[in-house]
C-alpha positions in Angstrom: 18.2 48.9 1.0 15.3 49.0 -1.5 12.9 45.7 -2.4 13.7 46.2 -6.2 17.6 46.3 -5.4 16.9 43.2 -3.1 15.2 41.5 -5.7 18.2 42.4 -8.5 20.5 40.4 -6.2 18.6 37.6 -5.4 18.0 37.0 -9.2 22.2 37.7 -10.0 22.9 35.1 -6.9 20.1 32.4 -8.8 22.1 32.8 -12.0 25.2 32.3 -10.6 24.4 29.6 -8.7 22.1 28.0 -11.9 25.5 28.5 -14.1 27.6 26.5 -11.4 25.1 23.8 -11.4 25.4 23.3 -15.4 29.1 23.5 -16.0 29.7 21.4 -12.7 27.3 18.5 -12.4 26.0 17.5 -9.1 26.7 14.1 -8.4 22.8 12.4 -8.0 21.8 8.9 -7.6 21.4 7.2 -10.5 17.6 6.5 -10.2 17.1 10.1 -9.9 15.2 11.1 -13.3 16.1 8.4 -15.3 13.3 6.1 -14.8 11.0 7.4 -17.7 13.7 9.7 -19.6 15.3 6.3 -20.5 12.7 5.3 -23.2 12.2 9.0 -24.1 15.9 9.6 -24.9 16.2 5.8 -26.6 13.2 7.1 -28.8 14.6 10.2 -29.6 18.3 8.9 -30.5 16.5 6.7 -33.0 14.9 9.1 -34.6 18.0 11.5 -34.9 19.7 8.5 -36.4 16.7 7.6 -39.1 15.7 4.5 -37.2 12.3 2.9 -36.5 11.5 4.2 -33.0 8.6 1.9 -32.5 10.5 -1.2 -33.1 11.1 -2.6 -29.6 13.8 -4.6 -30.7 15.7 -1.2 -31.8 14.4 0.0 -28.5 15.9 -2.4 -26.3 19.3 -2.4 -28.4 19.8 1.4 -27.5 18.5 1.1 -23.7 20.8 -1.6 -23.2 23.8 -0.5 -25.0 23.5 3.3 -24.6 21.2 3.8 -21.0 23.0 0.8 -18.6 19.5 -1.2 -19.1 19.7 -4.5 -17.1 15.8 -5.4 -16.9 14.6 -8.6 -18.4 11.7 -6.2 -20.3 12.1 -3.4 -22.9 10.6 0.0 -22.0 8.3 1.7 -24.4 8.3 5.8 -25.1 4.5 6.7 -24.8 4.7 10.0 -26.3 4.3 11.9 -29.4 7.0 12.6 -31.9 6.8 16.4 -30.9 8.1 15.6 -27.5 11.1 13.8 -29.5 12.0 17.2 -31.1 12.4 18.6 -28.3 14.8 16.3 -26.2 16.8 15.9 -29.4 19.3 18.3 -27.9 19.6 15.6 -25.0 20.6 13.0 -27.2 24.0 14.3 -28.0 24.9 13.6 -24.4 25.7 10.7 -22.8 22.4 9.4 -21.3 23.8 10.1 -17.4 24.4 13.7 -18.5 21.5 13.7 -20.7 19.5 12.9 -16.9 21.0 15.3 -15.4 20.5 17.9 -17.6 17.1 17.2 -18.3 16.2 17.2 -14.5 17.8 20.7 -14.2 15.6 21.5 -17.2 12.3 20.1 -15.6 12.5 21.9 -12.5 13.0 25.2 -14.3 9.7 24.3 -16.6 7.7 23.6 -13.3 9.1 26.8 -11.7 8.0 28.6 -15.0 4.7 27.1 -15.2 4.0 28.0 -11.8 4.8 31.8 -12.1 3.2 32.3 -15.5 -0.2 30.7 -14.1 0.6 33.2 -11.2 1.5 36.7 -13.2 -1.9 38.4 -12.6 -1.8 37.7 -9.5 0.8 40.2 -7.3 1.1 39.2 -4.2 1.7 35.4 -2.4 4.3 34.6 -5.3 5.0 31.5 -2.7 1.5 30.2 -3.1 2.1 29.0 -6.6 6.0 27.5 -5.8 4.6 26.1 -2.6 1.6 24.1 -4.4 3.6 23.2 -7.7 6.7 21.9 -5.7 4.7 20.1 -2.7 2.2 18.5 -4.9 2.9 14.3 -5.1 2.4 13.9 -8.7 5.2 16.9 -9.3 8.0 15.6 -7.4 7.1 11.6 -8.9 7.4 13.3 -12.4 10.4 15.0 -11.4 12.2 11.8 -10.3 10.4 9.6 -13.3 12.2 12.0 -15.5 8.7 12.7 -17.1 7.9 14.8 -19.9 4.0 15.6 -19.0 5.9 18.5 -17.4 5.9 20.0 -21.1 2.4 19.6 -21.4 1.6 21.9 -17.8 3.9 24.4 -19.7 2.2 24.6 -23.0 -1.1 25.1 -21.5 0.4 27.9 -18.8 1.9 29.8 -21.6 -1.0 29.7 -23.7 -3.2 30.6 -20.7 -0.5 33.3 -19.8 0.1 34.7 -23.7 -3.7 34.6 -24.8 -4.7 36.8 -21.6 -1.8 39.3 -22.7 -3.1 39.3 -26.2 -0.1 37.4 -28.0 -2.5 34.8 -29.6 -0.1 33.8 -32.3 2.8 33.0 -30.0 -0.3 31.5 -27.8 -1.1 29.4 -30.6 2.1 28.1 -30.9 2.5 26.9 -27.9 -0.4 24.8 -28.1 2.1 22.0 -30.0 3.5 21.3 -26.5 0.1 19.9 -25.7 0.4 17.2 -28.4 3.5 15.7 -26.5 1.2 13.6 -24.3 -2.1 14.1 -25.4 -3.6 11.8 -22.5 -3.7 15.1 -20.5 -5.5 16.8 -22.6 -7.9 14.2 -24.2 -11.0 16.4 -23.7 -9.0 19.8 -23.6 -7.2 20.1 -26.7 -10.0 19.2 -28.9 -12.5 21.1 -26.9 -10.3 24.7 -26.7 -9.6 24.0 -30.8 -13.1 23.7 -31.4 -14.1 27.1 -29.1 -10.7 29.0 -30.8 -12.3 28.1 -34.3 -15.9 29.1 -33.5 -14.8 32.9 -31.6 -12.6 33.2 -35.2 -9.5 33.7 -33.3 -7.6 33.0 -36.2 -4.3 34.2 -35.3 -4.2 31.4 -32.4 -5.4 28.9 -34.9 -2.4 29.8 -37.2 0.1 30.1 -34.6 -1.0 25.9 -34.0 -1.3 25.2 -37.4 2.4 26.8 -38.1 4.1 25.0 -35.6 2.6 21.8 -36.4 3.8 22.4 -40.0 6.9 23.4 -38.6 7.6 20.3 -36.6 6.4 18.0 -39.5 9.3 18.9 -41.9 11.3 19.2 -39.1 10.6 15.5 -38.6 10.6 14.5 -42.0 14.0 16.1 -43.0 15.5 13.8 -39.9 13.5 10.7 -40.5 11.4 10.0 -43.7 9.2 7.2 -41.7 8.6 9.2 -38.7 4.7 9.2 -39.3 4.9 5.1 -39.7 6.8 4.8 -36.4 4.4 7.3 -34.7 1.0 5.3 -35.6 2.5 2.2 -34.6 3.2 3.6 -31.2 -0.5 4.7 -31.0 -2.0 1.5 -32.2 0.2 -0.6 -29.6 -1.0 1.8 -27.0 -4.7 1.6 -27.6 -4.4 -1.9 -28.2 -3.1 -3.1 -24.8 -5.4 -2.8 -22.1 -4.1 -0.8 -19.3 -5.1 -0.1 -15.8 -4.8 3.5 -15.7 -5.9 5.9 -12.9 -9.1 6.8 -14.5 -12.7 5.3 -14.5 -11.8 3.5 -17.8 -8.7 1.8 -15.8 -11.4 0.9 -13.0 -13.2 -0.8 -16.0 -10.5 -2.4 -17.5 -9.0 -3.6 -13.9 -12.7 -5.3 -13.6 -12.4 -7.1 -16.7 -14.6 -5.0 -18.8 -12.1 -3.9 -22.0 -14.2 -1.8 -23.7 -13.8 0.8 -21.1 -10.9 2.3 -22.6 -13.5 4.1 -25.3 -15.4 5.8 -22.6 -13.3 8.5 -23.4 -14.9 8.7 -26.8 -18.9 8.8 -25.8 -17.4 11.6 -22.9 -16.2 13.6 -25.3 -19.1 13.6 -27.9 -21.4 14.9 -24.7 -18.7 17.4 -24.0 -19.1 18.9 -27.7 -23.1 18.8 -27.5 -22.7 20.7 -24.1 -20.1 22.9 -25.5 -22.5 23.5 -29.0 -25.3 25.0 -26.3 -23.3 27.1 -24.5 -20.9 28.1 -26.4 -21.6 32.0 -27.0 -21.4 31.7 -23.3 -17.7 29.8 -22.2 -15.0 31.0 -20.6 -11.8 29.7 -22.2 -10.2 29.6 -18.6 -13.0 27.4 -17.0 -13.5 25.3 -20.4 -9.5 24.4 -19.9 -10.1 23.9 -16.0 -13.6 21.4 -16.6 -11.7 19.6 -19.2 -8.8 18.7 -17.4 -10.7 17.5 -14.5 -13.1 15.3 -16.3 -10.4 14.3 -18.8 -8.6 13.0 -16.1 -10.8 10.8 -15.2 -12.0 9.5 -18.8 -8.5 9.1 -20.6 -7.9 5.6 -21.6 -3.9 5.7 -20.7 -2.2 7.6 -18.0 -0.2 7.2 -14.9 -0.7 8.8 -11.3 2.1 10.9 -11.9 0.3 12.7 -14.9 -2.0 14.4 -12.0 0.4 17.3 -12.4 -2.1 18.2 -15.1 -4.4 19.1 -12.4 -2.3 21.7 -10.9 -3.6 24.0 -13.6 -7.5 24.2 -12.5 -6.1 23.6 -8.7 -4.3 26.6 -9.0 -6.8 28.7 -10.1 -8.9 27.5 -6.7 -6.1 28.9 -5.0 -6.7 32.5 -7.0 -10.0 32.3 -5.6 -9.0 31.7 -2.4 -6.3 35.0 -2.5 -8.9 36.7 -3.8 -11.3 36.9 -1.1 -13.8 35.1 -3.6 -14.3 32.6 -1.0 -15.6 33.3 2.5 -13.0 32.7 5.6 -14.6 29.2 6.4 -14.8 27.8 3.0 -11.1 28.8 2.5 -10.2 26.9 5.6 -12.1 23.8 4.5 -10.7 23.8 1.0 -7.2 24.0 1.9 -7.7 21.3 4.4 -9.3 18.9 2.1 -6.5 19.9 -0.3 -3.7 19.3 2.1 -5.3 15.9 3.0 -5.7 14.9 -0.1 -1.9 15.8 -0.8 -0.9 13.4 2.0 -3.0 10.4 1.6 -1.3 10.3 -2.3 2.3 10.7 -0.9 1.0 7.5 1.8 -0.7 5.5 -1.2 2.7 5.9 -2.9 4.7 3.9 -0.1 1.8 1.1 -0.5 3.1 0.0 -4.1 -0.6 -0.6 -5.1 -1.7 -0.4 -8.8 -1.9 3.0 -10.4 -5.9 2.3 -11.2 -6.2 3.0 -7.2 -5.5 6.6 -7.6 -8.6 7.4 -9.6 -9.9 9.1 -6.7 -7.3 11.9 -6.8 -9.0 13.8 -9.9 -12.5 13.0 -8.9 -11.7 14.9 -5.7 -10.0 17.6 -7.4 -13.4 18.1 -9.5 -15.2 17.7 -6.7 -13.1 20.9 -5.1 -13.1 23.0 -7.9 -16.9 22.7 -8.1 -17.5 23.8 -4.6 -15.3 26.7 -5.0 -16.5 27.5 -8.2 -20.2 27.7 -6.4 -19.1 29.5 -3.5 -17.4 31.8 -5.7 -20.2 32.7 -7.9 -22.7 32.8 -4.7 -20.4 35.6 -2.8 -19.6 37.4 -6.2 -23.6 37.8 -6.8 -24.2 38.7 -3.1 -22.0 41.2 -3.1 -23.4 42.5 -6.3 -26.6 42.7 -5.2 -25.5 44.4 -1.8 -23.9 47.3 -4.2 -26.5 47.5 -6.3 -29.1 48.0 -3.2 
């Protein structure tokens, strides 16, 4: 039996399984996929009904009357209204059914993101799937019903579409980055700045069109959505959060001003970009700003480290492409396995989120080391050919 036929049969079987799973939901534990999805769904439910989704009293009422919430506190939805729009269809389902379908959606989003980032590599397709679905932040995000996966999908789509010259569509996909902007706190502004400097007008047009369309839809649903969103932003930034970042460490140590560190870093990043703007590689810009951004973001949780998979999967590309020596490949792979294993163990300790700050730091070190080794090996091969 030929390989293309096997692939077609496998795809058909997967499609049949998916249809069965969608039509006949599989019973799952009530905690799986419901944790963070509860406030997201409640916020979207309020938006759809023309109510203030930043009001804690409104959120409390929906969470208790619609989602069977019994704890003494009210959960808040820390995401942008663009995320509300995506979740609107799920608000027409009961919360329990919505949780199930969002979990299925999230699994597909993670699968698609992994495949998109590996599209130009024709072999070892098990690597992106293995990396994505064994990463602790991915599994926790799925368990919690997170929407950070949509930011990963947005960047994955942008990288894929921009490299395949579908620039307008690539620009529209950047709208997904606005759902949780703290994940791309350096990446989005610098990426837009770089796109503007390179005069990639079709990408800009796609992004602006998506922004305008979303705003118009939101106004048609709820005239006061902008006021509610502003309240969400101000309430989030006015609080002191022990995020798994350097600002989180500073806040934990009693230095509340640490949450503004990201503004200093962003200013420095823009200055550095200006000096090298004509030599900037777009993928390198995305990778480095993600890694540094996850170190200086004022808001976040450890499962948001799922965004680190974009630069880390790039490291795996270099490993597969033999741009690293065999010894370096073993060392990097071993360090990544140890890092992920330690993060799993740390989650069993129920410690404060701030103590996960080391994960983006180690990821940055691994990336810089791999990038440096790749450059040296590539340069050496070039010199040998020239000689």
